[in-house]
Every structure is written in C-alpha cells, then in structure tokens.
mmJSON file of the N, C-alpha and C atoms, coordinates in Angstrom:
{"data_MODEL":{"atom_site":{
"group_PDB":["ATOM","ATOM","ATOM","ATOM","ATOM","ATOM","ATOM","ATOM","ATOM","ATOM","ATOM","ATOM","ATOM","ATOM","ATOM","ATOM","ATOM","ATOM","ATOM","ATOM","ATOM","ATOM","ATOM","ATOM","ATOM","ATOM","ATOM","ATOM","ATOM","ATOM","ATOM","ATOM","ATOM","ATOM","ATOM","ATOM","ATOM","ATOM","ATOM","ATOM","ATOM","ATOM","ATOM","ATOM","ATOM","ATOM","ATOM","ATOM","ATOM","ATOM","ATOM","ATOM","ATOM","ATOM","ATOM","ATOM","ATOM","ATOM","ATOM","ATOM","ATOM","ATOM","ATOM","ATOM","ATOM","ATOM","ATOM","ATOM","ATOM","ATOM","ATOM","ATOM","ATOM","ATOM","ATOM","ATOM","ATOM","ATOM","ATOM","ATOM","ATOM","ATOM","ATOM","ATOM","ATOM","ATOM","ATOM","ATOM","ATOM","ATOM","ATOM","ATOM","ATOM","ATOM","ATOM","ATOM","ATOM","ATOM","ATOM","ATOM","ATOM","ATOM","ATOM","ATOM","ATOM","ATOM","ATOM","ATOM","ATOM","ATOM","ATOM","ATOM","ATOM","ATOM","ATOM","ATOM","ATOM","ATOM","ATOM","ATOM","ATOM","ATOM","ATOM","ATOM","ATOM","ATOM","ATOM","ATOM","ATOM","ATOM","ATOM","ATOM","ATOM","ATOM","ATOM","ATOM","ATOM","ATOM","ATOM","ATOM","ATOM","ATOM","ATOM","ATOM","ATOM","ATOM","ATOM","ATOM","ATOM","ATOM","ATOM","ATOM","ATOM","ATOM","ATOM","ATOM","ATOM","ATOM","ATOM","ATOM","ATOM","ATOM","ATOM","ATOM","ATOM","ATOM","ATOM","ATOM","ATOM","ATOM","ATOM","ATOM","ATOM","ATOM","ATOM","ATOM","ATOM","ATOM","ATOM","ATOM","ATOM","ATOM","ATOM","ATOM","ATOM","ATOM","ATOM","ATOM","ATOM","ATOM","ATOM","ATOM","ATOM","ATOM","ATOM","ATOM","ATOM","ATOM","ATOM","ATOM","ATOM","ATOM","ATOM","ATOM","ATOM","ATOM","ATOM","ATOM","ATOM","ATOM","ATOM","ATOM","ATOM","ATOM","ATOM","ATOM","ATOM","ATOM","ATOM","ATOM","ATOM","ATOM","ATOM","ATOM","ATOM","ATOM","ATOM","ATOM","ATOM","ATOM","ATOM"],
"id":[1,2,3,4,5,6,7,8,9,10,11,12,13,14,15,16,17,18,19,20,21,22,23,24,25,26,27,28,29,30,31,32,33,34,35,36,37,38,39,40,41,42,43,44,45,46,47,48,49,50,51,52,53,54,55,56,57,58,59,60,61,62,63,64,65,66,67,68,69,70,71,72,73,74,75,76,77,78,79,80,81,82,83,84,85,86,87,88,89,90,91,92,93,94,95,96,97,98,99,100,101,102,103,104,105,106,107,108,109,110,111,112,113,114,115,116,117,118,119,120,121,122,123,124,125,126,127,128,129,130,131,132,133,134,135,136,137,138,139,140,141,142,143,144,145,146,147,148,149,150,151,152,153,154,155,156,157,158,159,160,161,162,163,164,165,166,167,168,169,170,171,172,173,174,175,176,177,178,179,180,181,182,183,184,185,186,187,188,189,190,191,192,193,194,195,196,197,198,199,200,201,202,203,204,205,206,207,208,209,210,211,212,213,214,215,216,217,218,219,220,221,222,223,224,225,226,227,228,229,230,231],
"type_symbol":["N","C","C","N","C","C","N","C","C","N","C","C","N","C","C","N","C","C","N","C","C","N","C","C","N","C","C","N","C","C","N","C","C","N","C","C","N","C","C","N","C","C","N","C","C","N","C","C","N","C","C","N","C","C","N","C","C","N","C","C","N","C","C","N","C","C","N","C","C","N","C","C","N","C","C","N","C","C","N","C","C","N","C","C","N","C","C","N","C","C","N","C","C","N","C","C","N","C","C","N","C","C","N","C","C","N","C","C","N","C","C","N","C","C","N","C","C","N","C","C","N","C","C","N","C","C","N","C","C","N","C","C","N","C","C","N","C","C","N","C","C","N","C","C","N","C","C","N","C","C","N","C","C","N","C","C","N","C","C","N","C","C","N","C","C","N","C","C","N","C","C","N","C","C","N","C","C","N","C","C","N","C","C","N","C","C","N","C","C","N","C","C","N","C","C","N","C","C","N","C","C","N","C","C","N","C","C","N","C","C","N","C","C","N","C","C","N","C","C","N","C","C","N","C","C","N","C","C","N","C","C"],
"label_atom_id":["N","CA","C","N","CA","C","N","CA","C","N","CA","C","N","CA","C","N","CA","C","N","CA","C","N","CA","C","N","CA","C","N","CA","C","N","CA","C","N","CA","C","N","CA","C","N","CA","C","N","CA","C","N","CA","C","N","CA","C","N","CA","C","N","CA","C","N","CA","C","N","CA","C","N","CA","C","N","CA","C","N","CA","C","N","CA","C","N","CA","C","N","CA","C","N","CA","C","N","CA","C","N","CA","C","N","CA","C","N","CA","C","N","CA","C","N","CA","C","N","CA","C","N","CA","C","N","CA","C","N","CA","C","N","CA","C","N","CA","C","N","CA","C","N","CA","C","N","CA","C","N","CA","C","N","CA","C","N","CA","C","N","CA","C","N","CA","C","N","CA","C","N","CA","C","N","CA","C","N","CA","C","N","CA","C","N","CA","C","N","CA","C","N","CA","C","N","CA","C","N","CA","C","N","CA","C","N","CA","C","N","CA","C","N","CA","C","N","CA","C","N","CA","C","N","CA","C","N","CA","C","N","CA","C","N","CA","C","N","CA","C","N","CA","C","N","CA","C","N","CA","C","N","CA","C","N","CA","C","N","CA","C","N","CA","C","N","CA","C"],
"label_alt_id":[null,null,null,null,null,null,null,null,null,null,null,null,null,null,null,null,null,null,null,null,null,null,null,null,null,null,null,null,null,null,null,null,null,null,null,null,null,null,null,null,null,null,null,null,null,null,null,null,null,null,null,null,null,null,null,null,null,null,null,null,null,null,null,null,null,null,null,null,null,null,null,null,null,null,null,null,null,null,null,null,null,null,null,null,null,null,null,null,null,null,null,null,null,null,null,null,null,null,null,null,null,null,null,null,null,null,null,null,null,null,null,null,null,null,null,null,null,null,null,null,null,null,null,null,null,null,null,null,null,null,null,null,null,null,null,null,null,null,null,null,null,null,null,null,null,null,null,null,null,null,null,null,null,null,null,null,null,null,null,null,null,null,null,null,null,null,null,null,null,null,null,null,null,null,null,null,null,null,null,null,null,null,null,null,null,null,null,null,null,null,null,null,null,null,null,null,null,null,null,null,null,null,null,null,null,null,null,null,null,null,null,null,null,null,null,null,null,null,null,null,null,null,null,null,null,null,null,null,null,null,null],
"label_comp_id":["MET","MET","MET","PRO","PRO","PRO","THR","THR","THR","LEU","LEU","LEU","TYR","TYR","TYR","TYR","TYR","TYR","VAL","VAL","VAL","GLN","GLN","GLN","GLY","GLY","GLY","PHE","PHE","PHE","ARG","ARG","ARG","ALA","ALA","ALA","LYS","LYS","LYS","GLY","GLY","GLY","ARG","ARG","ARG","LYS","LYS","LYS","LEU","LEU","LEU","ASP","ASP","ASP","PRO","PRO","PRO","ASP","ASP","ASP","VAL","VAL","VAL","PRO","PRO","PRO","GLN","GLN","GLN","ALA","ALA","ALA","LYS","LYS","LYS","LYS","LYS","LYS","THR","THR","THR","ALA","ALA","ALA","GLU","GLU","GLU","ALA","ALA","ALA","ALA","ALA","ALA","ILE","ILE","ILE","ALA","ALA","ALA","ALA","ALA","ALA","ALA","ALA","ALA","GLU","GLU","GLU","ARG","ARG","ARG","ILE","ILE","ILE","ALA","ALA","ALA","PRO","PRO","PRO","THR","THR","THR","ARG","ARG","ARG","ALA","ALA","ALA","GLY","GLY","GLY","VAL","VAL","VAL","TRP","TRP","TRP","ALA","ALA","ALA","TYR","TYR","TYR","SER","SER","SER","ALA","ALA","ALA","ASP","ASP","ASP","VAL","VAL","VAL","ASP","ASP","ASP","VAL","VAL","VAL","GLU","GLU","GLU","ALA","ALA","ALA","ASP","ASP","ASP","THR","THR","THR","TYR","TYR","TYR","ASP","ASP","ASP","GLU","GLU","GLU","PRO","PRO","PRO","LYS","LYS","LYS","VAL","VAL","VAL","LEU","LEU","LEU","PHE","PHE","PHE","SER","SER","SER","ALA","ALA","ALA","GLY","GLY","GLY","THR","THR","THR","LEU","LEU","LEU","PRO","PRO","PRO","GLU","GLU","GLU","GLY","GLY","GLY","LEU","LEU","LEU","LEU","LEU","LEU","GLY","GLY","GLY"],
"label_asym_id":["A","A","A","A","A","A","A","A","A","A","A","A","A","A","A","A","A","A","A","A","A","A","A","A","A","A","A","A","A","A","A","A","A","A","A","A","A","A","A","A","A","A","A","A","A","A","A","A","A","A","A","A","A","A","A","A","A","A","A","A","A","A","A","A","A","A","A","A","A","A","A","A","A","A","A","A","A","A","A","A","A","A","A","A","A","A","A","A","A","A","A","A","A","A","A","A","A","A","A","A","A","A","A","A","A","A","A","A","A","A","A","A","A","A","A","A","A","A","A","A","A","A","A","A","A","A","A","A","A","A","A","A","A","A","A","A","A","A","A","A","A","A","A","A","A","A","A","A","A","A","A","A","A","A","A","A","A","A","A","A","A","A","A","A","A","A","A","A","A","A","A","A","A","A","A","A","A","A","A","A","A","A","A","A","A","A","A","A","A","A","A","A","A","A","A","A","A","A","A","A","A","A","A","A","A","A","A","A","A","A","A","A","A","A","A","A","A","A","A","A","A","A","A","A","A","A","A","A","A","A","A"],
"label_entity_id":["1","1","1","1","1","1","1","1","1","1","1","1","1","1","1","1","1","1","1","1","1","1","1","1","1","1","1","1","1","1","1","1","1","1","1","1","1","1","1","1","1","1","1","1","1","1","1","1","1","1","1","1","1","1","1","1","1","1","1","1","1","1","1","1","1","1","1","1","1","1","1","1","1","1","1","1","1","1","1","1","1","1","1","1","1","1","1","1","1","1","1","1","1","1","1","1","1","1","1","1","1","1","1","1","1","1","1","1","1","1","1","1","1","1","1","1","1","1","1","1","1","1","1","1","1","1","1","1","1","1","1","1","1","1","1","1","1","1","1","1","1","1","1","1","1","1","1","1","1","1","1","1","1","1","1","1","1","1","1","1","1","1","1","1","1","1","1","1","1","1","1","1","1","1","1","1","1","1","1","1","1","1","1","1","1","1","1","1","1","1","1","1","1","1","1","1","1","1","1","1","1","1","1","1","1","1","1","1","1","1","1","1","1","1","1","1","1","1","1","1","1","1","1","1","1","1","1","1","1","1","1"],
"label_seq_id":[1,1,1,2,2,2,3,3,3,4,4,4,5,5,5,6,6,6,7,7,7,8,8,8,9,9,9,10,10,10,11,11,11,12,12,12,13,13,13,14,14,14,15,15,15,16,16,16,17,17,17,18,18,18,19,19,19,20,20,20,21,21,21,22,22,22,23,23,23,24,24,24,25,25,25,26,26,26,27,27,27,28,28,28,29,29,29,30,30,30,31,31,31,32,32,32,33,33,33,34,34,34,35,35,35,36,36,36,37,37,37,38,38,38,39,39,39,40,40,40,41,41,41,42,42,42,43,43,43,44,44,44,45,45,45,46,46,46,47,47,47,48,48,48,49,49,49,50,50,50,51,51,51,52,52,52,53,53,53,54,54,54,55,55,55,56,56,56,57,57,57,58,58,58,59,59,59,60,60,60,61,61,61,62,62,62,63,63,63,64,64,64,65,65,65,66,66,66,67,67,67,68,68,68,69,69,69,70,70,70,71,71,71,72,72,72,73,73,73,74,74,74,75,75,75,76,76,76,77,77,77],
"pdbx_PDB_ins_code":[null,null,null,null,null,null,null,null,null,null,null,null,null,null,null,null,null,null,null,null,null,null,null,null,null,null,null,null,null,null,null,null,null,null,null,null,null,null,null,null,null,null,null,null,null,null,null,null,null,null,null,null,null,null,null,null,null,null,null,null,null,null,null,null,null,null,null,null,null,null,null,null,null,null,null,null,null,null,null,null,null,null,null,null,null,null,null,null,null,null,null,null,null,null,null,null,null,null,null,null,null,null,null,null,null,null,null,null,null,null,null,null,null,null,null,null,null,null,null,null,null,null,null,null,null,null,null,null,null,null,null,null,null,null,null,null,null,null,null,null,null,null,null,null,null,null,null,null,null,null,null,null,null,null,null,null,null,null,null,null,null,null,null,null,null,null,null,null,null,null,null,null,null,null,null,null,null,null,null,null,null,null,null,null,null,null,null,null,null,null,null,null,null,null,null,null,null,null,null,null,null,null,null,null,null,null,null,null,null,null,null,null,null,null,null,null,null,null,null,null,null,null,null,null,null,null,null,null,null,null,null],
"Cartn_x":[-25.98,-26.504,-27.349,-26.981,-27.793,-29.157,-30.117,-31.45,-31.661,-32.135,-32.447,-33.958,-34.427,-35.858,-36.169,-37.261,-37.634,-39.13,-39.488,-40.884,-40.925,-41.965,-42.1,-43.571,-43.848,-45.202,-45.34,-46.577,-46.902,-47.997,-47.779,-48.757,-49.476,-50.763,-51.551,-51.279,-50.929,-50.761,-51.633,-52.87,-53.83,-54.086,-53.829,-54.015,-52.708,-51.64,-50.336,-50.013,-49.117,-48.619,-47.17,-46.896,-45.566,-44.884,-43.785,-43.174,-42.367,-42.466,-41.567,-40.228,-39.184,-37.889,-38.02,-37.595,-37.671,-36.855,-37.404,-36.728,-36.264,-34.98,-34.424,-34.819,-35.128,-35.449,-34.57,-34.401,-33.489,-34.085,-35.399,-36.057,-37.334,-37.837,-39.115,-40.227,-40.194,-41.22,-41.216,-40.024,-39.927,-40.455,-40.187,-40.678,-42.202,-42.769,-44.226,-44.87,-44.297,-44.85,-44.814,-43.728,-43.624,-44.647,-44.838,-45.82,-47.233,-47.545,-48.874,-49.08,-48.008,-48.096,-48.361,-47.726,-47.91,-49.07,-49.615,-50.691,-51.866,-52.32,-53.462,-53.167,-51.89,-51.533,-51.039,-51.116,-50.63,-51.712,-51.612,-52.517,-52.218,-50.956,-50.533,-49.204,-48.911,-47.648,-47.318,-46.019,-45.607,-44.343,-44.196,-42.964,-42.451,-41.138,-40.581,-39.163,-38.709,-37.338,-36.669,-35.348,-34.573,-33.241,-32.882,-31.576,-30.56,-29.394,-28.374,-27.069,-26.447,-25.122,-24.152,-23.5,-22.649,-21.485,-20.881,-19.725,-20.093,-21.238,-21.67,-22.508,-22.887,-23.74,-25.033,-25.682,-26.95,-28.009,-29.247,-30.382,-31.327,-31.862,-32.913,-34.215,-35.201,-36.531,-37.059,-37.713,-38.26,-39.377,-39.453,-40.529,-41.436,-42.707,-43.674,-43.949,-43.799,-44.098,-45.459,-45.837,-47.093,-47.422,-48.687,-49.105,-50.506,-50.759,-52.078,-52.319,-53.571,-53.936,-53.618,-53.43,-53.168,-51.681,-51.18,-49.751,-49.585,-48.425,-48.207,-48.367,-48.893,-49.066,-47.73,-47.737,-46.528,-45.584,-45.867,-44.97,-44.9,-46.022,-46.067,-45.907,-45.434,-45.159,-46.272],
"Cartn_y":[10.25,9.053,9.449,8.986,9.321,8.621,9.252,8.666,8.29,7.068,6.587,6.544,6.772,6.809,5.79,5.056,4.001,4.002,3.438,3.147,1.706,0.977,-0.427,-0.747,-1.333,-1.765,-3.266,-3.718,-5.136,-5.478,-6.55,-7.007,-8.237,-8.296,-9.453,-10.629,-11.759,-13.029,-14.042,-14.145,-14.976,-14.332,-15.087,-14.529,-14.031,-14.115,-13.651,-12.284,-11.581,-10.306,-10.495,-10.157,-10.291,-8.921,-8.777,-7.459,-7.038,-5.757,-5.154,-4.925,-4.742,-4.369,-2.941,-2.683,-1.312,-0.353,0.815,1.84,2.955,3.275,4.351,5.703,6.638,8.006,8.96,10.183,11.132,11.845,11.983,12.708,11.988,12.361,11.817,12.211,13.448,13.931,13.129,12.804,12.015,10.596,10.018,8.673,8.668,9.655,9.749,9.958,10.852,11.122,9.86,9.103,7.872,6.848,6.744,5.803,6.181,7.463,7.915,7.638,7.766,7.555,6.085,5.154,3.737,3.072,3.738,3.151,2.616,3.323,2.788,1.497,1.158,-0.022,-1.183,-1.048,-2.09,-2.436,-3.643,-4.036,-3.221,-2.867,-2.067,-1.405,-0.349,0.367,1.076,1.2,2.02,2.762,3.93,4.711,4.765,4.611,4.586,5.141,5.48,5.943,5.051,5.015,4.255,4.974,5.159,5.71,4.579,4.88,3.846,4.293,3.361,3.578,2.922,3.742,3.229,2.417,2.889,2.191,0.815,0.712,-0.567,-1.382,-0.751,-1.395,-1.923,-1.04,-1.39,-0.351,-0.806,0.053,0.103,1.311,1.433,0.894,0.717,0.29,1.319,0.863,1.815,2.653,3.896,4.813,4.981,4.713,4.793,6.258,6.593,7.941,7.985,6.849,6.756,5.281,4.937,3.574,3.625,2.68,2.586,1.147,0.744,-0.591,-1.667,-2.873,-4.047,-4.296,-4.409,-4.672,-5.987,-6.619,-7.877,-7.705,-8.74,-8.704,-8.461,-7.619,-7.354,-6.335,-5.88,-4.933,-3.607,-3.139,-1.827,-1.909,-3.046,-3.166,-3.698],
"Cartn_z":[7.354,6.733,5.521,4.34,3.166,3.194,2.558,2.42,0.97,0.749,-0.59,-0.749,-1.982,-2.277,-3.374,-3.186,-4.131,-4.388,-5.532,-5.853,-6.35,-5.922,-6.311,-6.529,-7.677,-7.984,-7.803,-7.756,-7.626,-8.627,-9.383,-10.367,-9.819,-10.069,-9.628,-10.555,-9.948,-10.676,-9.958,-10.393,-9.67,-8.318,-7.248,-5.901,-5.307,-6.077,-5.601,-6.184,-5.511,-6.013,-6.445,-7.694,-8.266,-8.207,-7.437,-7.278,-8.498,-8.835,-9.81,-9.117,-9.887,-9.322,-8.789,-7.539,-7.019,-7.891,-8.147,-8.938,-8.018,-8.066,-7.255,-7.85,-6.984,-7.388,-6.583,-7.081,-6.43,-5.226,-5.214,-4.128,-3.713,-2.554,-2.095,-3.062,-3.536,-4.456,-5.753,-6.259,-7.497,-7.283,-6.121,-5.818,-5.732,-5.065,-4.932,-6.304,-7.115,-8.448,-9.314,-9.255,-10.031,-9.554,-8.246,-7.699,-8.148,-8.097,-8.53,-10.019,-10.801,-12.244,-12.593,-11.875,-12.221,-11.473,-10.468,-9.654,-10.479,-11.524,-12.282,-13.043,-13.224,-14.013,-13.155,-11.839,-10.935,-9.915,-9.36,-8.275,-7.027,-6.847,-5.712,-6.008,-5.277,-5.445,-4.142,-3.866,-2.731,-3.087,-2.473,-2.537,-1.106,-0.965,0.386,0.398,1.589,1.775,2.81,2.74,3.723,3.937,5.193,5.516,5.447,4.895,4.722,5.376,6.084,6.642,5.667,4.845,3.778,4.338,5.4,5.972,6.5,7.162,7.736,6.747,5.614,4.613,5.238,6.028,6.656,6.294,6.27,5.943,7.128,7.419,8.426,7.843,8.716,8.259,7.258,6.197,5.223,5.82,5.347,5.738,4.527,4.712,3.616,3.288,2.005,1.524,0.836,0.224,-0.531,-0.707,-0.65,-0.977,-1.569,-2.481,-3.109,-3.52,-3.504,-3.957,-2.94,-3.437,-2.613,-2.529,-1.306,-1.088,-0.343,-0.459,0.261,1.776,2.421,3.875,4.542,5.569,6.343,5.739,4.527,3.874,4.606,5.077,5.729,7.239,7.725,9.149,9.881],
"occupancy":[1.0,1.0,1.0,1.0,1.0,1.0,1.0,1.0,1.0,1.0,1.0,1.0,1.0,1.0,1.0,1.0,1.0,1.0,1.0,1.0,1.0,1.0,1.0,1.0,1.0,1.0,1.0,1.0,1.0,1.0,1.0,1.0,1.0,1.0,1.0,1.0,1.0,1.0,1.0,1.0,1.0,1.0,1.0,1.0,1.0,1.0,1.0,1.0,1.0,1.0,1.0,1.0,1.0,1.0,1.0,1.0,1.0,1.0,1.0,1.0,1.0,1.0,1.0,1.0,1.0,1.0,1.0,1.0,1.0,1.0,1.0,1.0,1.0,1.0,1.0,1.0,1.0,1.0,1.0,1.0,1.0,1.0,1.0,1.0,1.0,1.0,1.0,1.0,1.0,1.0,1.0,1.0,1.0,1.0,1.0,1.0,1.0,1.0,1.0,1.0,1.0,1.0,1.0,1.0,1.0,1.0,1.0,1.0,1.0,1.0,1.0,1.0,1.0,1.0,1.0,1.0,1.0,1.0,1.0,1.0,1.0,1.0,1.0,1.0,1.0,1.0,1.0,1.0,1.0,1.0,1.0,1.0,1.0,1.0,1.0,1.0,1.0,1.0,1.0,1.0,1.0,1.0,1.0,1.0,1.0,1.0,1.0,1.0,1.0,1.0,1.0,1.0,1.0,1.0,1.0,1.0,1.0,1.0,1.0,1.0,1.0,1.0,1.0,1.0,1.0,1.0,1.0,1.0,1.0,1.0,1.0,1.0,1.0,1.0,1.0,1.0,1.0,1.0,1.0,1.0,1.0,1.0,1.0,1.0,1.0,1.0,1.0,1.0,1.0,1.0,1.0,1.0,1.0,1.0,1.0,1.0,1.0,1.0,1.0,1.0,1.0,1.0,1.0,1.0,1.0,1.0,1.0,1.0,1.0,1.0,1.0,1.0,1.0,1.0,1.0,1.0,1.0,1.0,1.0,1.0,1.0,1.0,1.0,1.0,1.0,1.0,1.0,1.0,1.0,1.0,1.0],
"B_iso_or_equiv":[0.0,0.0,0.0,0.0,0.0,0.0,0.0,0.0,0.0,0.0,0.0,0.0,0.0,0.0,0.0,0.0,0.0,0.0,0.0,0.0,0.0,0.0,0.0,0.0,0.0,0.0,0.0,0.0,0.0,0.0,0.0,0.0,0.0,0.0,0.0,0.0,0.0,0.0,0.0,0.0,0.0,0.0,0.0,0.0,0.0,0.0,0.0,0.0,0.0,0.0,0.0,0.0,0.0,0.0,0.0,0.0,0.0,0.0,0.0,0.0,0.0,0.0,0.0,0.0,0.0,0.0,0.0,0.0,0.0,0.0,0.0,0.0,0.0,0.0,0.0,0.0,0.0,0.0,0.0,0.0,0.0,0.0,0.0,0.0,0.0,0.0,0.0,0.0,0.0,0.0,0.0,0.0,0.0,0.0,0.0,0.0,0.0,0.0,0.0,0.0,0.0,0.0,0.0,0.0,0.0,0.0,0.0,0.0,0.0,0.0,0.0,0.0,0.0,0.0,0.0,0.0,0.0,0.0,0.0,0.0,0.0,0.0,0.0,0.0,0.0,0.0,0.0,0.0,0.0,0.0,0.0,0.0,0.0,0.0,0.0,0.0,0.0,0.0,0.0,0.0,0.0,0.0,0.0,0.0,0.0,0.0,0.0,0.0,0.0,0.0,0.0,0.0,0.0,0.0,0.0,0.0,0.0,0.0,0.0,0.0,0.0,0.0,0.0,0.0,0.0,0.0,0.0,0.0,0.0,0.0,0.0,0.0,0.0,0.0,0.0,0.0,0.0,0.0,0.0,0.0,0.0,0.0,0.0,0.0,0.0,0.0,0.0,0.0,0.0,0.0,0.0,0.0,0.0,0.0,0.0,0.0,0.0,0.0,0.0,0.0,0.0,0.0,0.0,0.0,0.0,0.0,0.0,0.0,0.0,0.0,0.0,0.0,0.0,0.0,0.0,0.0,0.0,0.0,0.0,0.0,0.0,0.0,0.0,0.0,0.0,0.0,0.0,0.0,0.0,0.0,0.0],
"pdbx_formal_charge":[null,null,null,null,null,null,null,null,null,null,null,null,null,null,null,null,null,null,null,null,null,null,null,null,null,null,null,null,null,null,null,null,null,null,null,null,null,null,null,null,null,null,null,null,null,null,null,null,null,null,null,null,null,null,null,null,null,null,null,null,null,null,null,null,null,null,null,null,null,null,null,null,null,null,null,null,null,null,null,null,null,null,null,null,null,null,null,null,null,null,null,null,null,null,null,null,null,null,null,null,null,null,null,null,null,null,null,null,null,null,null,null,null,null,null,null,null,null,null,null,null,null,null,null,null,null,null,null,null,null,null,null,null,null,null,null,null,null,null,null,null,null,null,null,null,null,null,null,null,null,null,null,null,null,null,null,null,null,null,null,null,null,null,null,null,null,null,null,null,null,null,null,null,null,null,null,null,null,null,null,null,null,null,null,null,null,null,null,null,null,null,null,null,null,null,null,null,null,null,null,null,null,null,null,null,null,null,null,null,null,null,null,null,null,null,null,null,null,null,null,null,null,null,null,null,null,null,null,null,null,null],
"auth_seq_id":[1,1,1,2,2,2,3,3,3,4,4,4,5,5,5,6,6,6,7,7,7,8,8,8,9,9,9,10,10,10,11,11,11,12,12,12,13,13,13,14,14,14,15,15,15,16,16,16,17,17,17,18,18,18,19,19,19,20,20,20,21,21,21,22,22,22,23,23,23,24,24,24,25,25,25,26,26,26,27,27,27,28,28,28,29,29,29,30,30,30,31,31,31,32,32,32,33,33,33,34,34,34,35,35,35,36,36,36,37,37,37,38,38,38,39,39,39,40,40,40,41,41,41,42,42,42,43,43,43,44,44,44,45,45,45,46,46,46,47,47,47,48,48,48,49,49,49,50,50,50,51,51,51,52,52,52,53,53,53,54,54,54,55,55,55,56,56,56,57,57,57,58,58,58,59,59,59,60,60,60,61,61,61,62,62,62,63,63,63,64,64,64,65,65,65,66,66,66,67,67,67,68,68,68,69,69,69,70,70,70,71,71,71,72,72,72,73,73,73,74,74,74,75,75,75,76,76,76,77,77,77],
"auth_comp_id":["MET","MET","MET","PRO","PRO","PRO","THR","THR","THR","LEU","LEU","LEU","TYR","TYR","TYR","TYR","TYR","TYR","VAL","VAL","VAL","GLN","GLN","GLN","GLY","GLY","GLY","PHE","PHE","PHE","ARG","ARG","ARG","ALA","ALA","ALA","LYS","LYS","LYS","GLY","GLY","GLY","ARG","ARG","ARG","LYS","LYS","LYS","LEU","LEU","LEU","ASP","ASP","ASP","PRO","PRO","PRO","ASP","ASP","ASP","VAL","VAL","VAL","PRO","PRO","PRO","GLN","GLN","GLN","ALA","ALA","ALA","LYS","LYS","LYS","LYS","LYS","LYS","THR","THR","THR","ALA","ALA","ALA","GLU","GLU","GLU","ALA","ALA","ALA","ALA","ALA","ALA","ILE","ILE","ILE","ALA","ALA","ALA","ALA","ALA","ALA","ALA","ALA","ALA","GLU","GLU","GLU","ARG","ARG","ARG","ILE","ILE","ILE","ALA","ALA","ALA","PRO","PRO","PRO","THR","THR","THR","ARG","ARG","ARG","ALA","ALA","ALA","GLY","GLY","GLY","VAL","VAL","VAL","TRP","TRP","TRP","ALA","ALA","ALA","TYR","TYR","TYR","SER","SER","SER","ALA","ALA","ALA","ASP","ASP","ASP","VAL","VAL","VAL","ASP","ASP","ASP","VAL","VAL","VAL","GLU","GLU","GLU","ALA","ALA","ALA","ASP","ASP","ASP","THR","THR","THR","TYR","TYR","TYR","ASP","ASP","ASP","GLU","GLU","GLU","PRO","PRO","PRO","LYS","LYS","LYS","VAL","VAL","VAL","LEU","LEU","LEU","PHE","PHE","PHE","SER","SER","SER","ALA","ALA","ALA","GLY","GLY","GLY","THR","THR","THR","LEU","LEU","LEU","PRO","PRO","PRO","GLU","GLU","GLU","GLY","GLY","GLY","LEU","LEU","LEU","LEU","LEU","LEU","GLY","GLY","GLY"],
"auth_asym_id":["A","A","A","A","A","A","A","A","A","A","A","A","A","A","A","A","A","A","A","A","A","A","A","A","A","A","A","A","A","A","A","A","A","A","A","A","A","A","A","A","A","A","A","A","A","A","A","A","A","A","A","A","A","A","A","A","A","A","A","A","A","A","A","A","A","A","A","A","A","A","A","A","A","A","A","A","A","A","A","A","A","A","A","A","A","A","A","A","A","A","A","A","A","A","A","A","A","A","A","A","A","A","A","A","A","A","A","A","A","A","A","A","A","A","A","A","A","A","A","A","A","A","A","A","A","A","A","A","A","A","A","A","A","A","A","A","A","A","A","A","A","A","A","A","A","A","A","A","A","A","A","A","A","A","A","A","A","A","A","A","A","A","A","A","A","A","A","A","A","A","A","A","A","A","A","A","A","A","A","A","A","A","A","A","A","A","A","A","A","A","A","A","A","A","A","A","A","A","A","A","A","A","A","A","A","A","A","A","A","A","A","A","A","A","A","A","A","A","A","A","A","A","A","A","A","A","A","A","A","A","A"],
"auth_atom_id":["N","CA","C","N","CA","C","N","CA","C","N","CA","C","N","CA","C","N","CA","C","N","CA","C","N","CA","C","N","CA","C","N","CA","C","N","CA","C","N","CA","C","N","CA","C","N","CA","C","N","CA","C","N","CA","C","N","CA","C","N","CA","C","N","CA","C","N","CA","C","N","CA","C","N","CA","C","N","CA","C","N","CA","C","N","CA","C","N","CA","C","N","CA","C","N","CA","C","N","CA","C","N","CA","C","N","CA","C","N","CA","C","N","CA","C","N","CA","C","N","CA","C","N","CA","C","N","CA","C","N","CA","C","N","CA","C","N","CA","C","N","CA","C","N","CA","C","N","CA","C","N","CA","C","N","CA","C","N","CA","C","N","CA","C","N","CA","C","N","CA","C","N","CA","C","N","CA","C","N","CA","C","N","CA","C","N","CA","C","N","CA","C","N","CA","C","N","CA","C","N","CA","C","N","CA","C","N","CA","C","N","CA","C","N","CA","C","N","CA","C","N","CA","C","N","CA","C","N","CA","C","N","CA","C","N","CA","C","N","CA","C","N","CA","C","N","CA","C","N","CA","C","N","CA","C","N","CA","C","N","CA","C","N","CA","C","N","CA","C"],
"pdbx_PDB_model_num":[1,1,1,1,1,1,1,1,1,1,1,1,1,1,1,1,1,1,1,1,1,1,1,1,1,1,1,1,1,1,1,1,1,1,1,1,1,1,1,1,1,1,1,1,1,1,1,1,1,1,1,1,1,1,1,1,1,1,1,1,1,1,1,1,1,1,1,1,1,1,1,1,1,1,1,1,1,1,1,1,1,1,1,1,1,1,1,1,1,1,1,1,1,1,1,1,1,1,1,1,1,1,1,1,1,1,1,1,1,1,1,1,1,1,1,1,1,1,1,1,1,1,1,1,1,1,1,1,1,1,1,1,1,1,1,1,1,1,1,1,1,1,1,1,1,1,1,1,1,1,1,1,1,1,1,1,1,1,1,1,1,1,1,1,1,1,1,1,1,1,1,1,1,1,1,1,1,1,1,1,1,1,1,1,1,1,1,1,1,1,1,1,1,1,1,1,1,1,1,1,1,1,1,1,1,1,1,1,1,1,1,1,1,1,1,1,1,1,1,1,1,1,1,1,1,1,1,1,1,1,1]
}}}
C-alpha cells in the first residue's frame, strides 16, 4: 500500500478557518519541512500521511506528522 504525504495550512477568516488546498509531497520529511516553512504565515498548519489502497480507491485515517497553531475542531481525531 503506497503512502501519500500532504501539508495543509489554514487561514483565519474572522472566527473561521479557511483551508488551503492540500499540497502533496514526496516524503514525510518534505511535508514536515513545508509545514514548518508556512507555519508563520498561517493560523494553523499540519503535515500528514495516509496509506492508500489504489485498487479499492480507499484511504486509511491520516497520521499526523506535524501540527502548529490553530486547527479545525476534530481534525486531529
């Protein structure tokens, strides 16, 4: 099962958090580095991985690699 890596930031819009489009990265290290780089410019950011079953087109629950700032409720489980 391949593992995919993503980083996603969130911008504050009043009391709401507006999500950025998740950006795919090639490795966990690249996802963490990208999250650390954008963290100062976002209300919140997380880097995560997910195992994917290509044949069934299903994704496992995401595993948090890095998080900083304010994230939407329930995002981290």
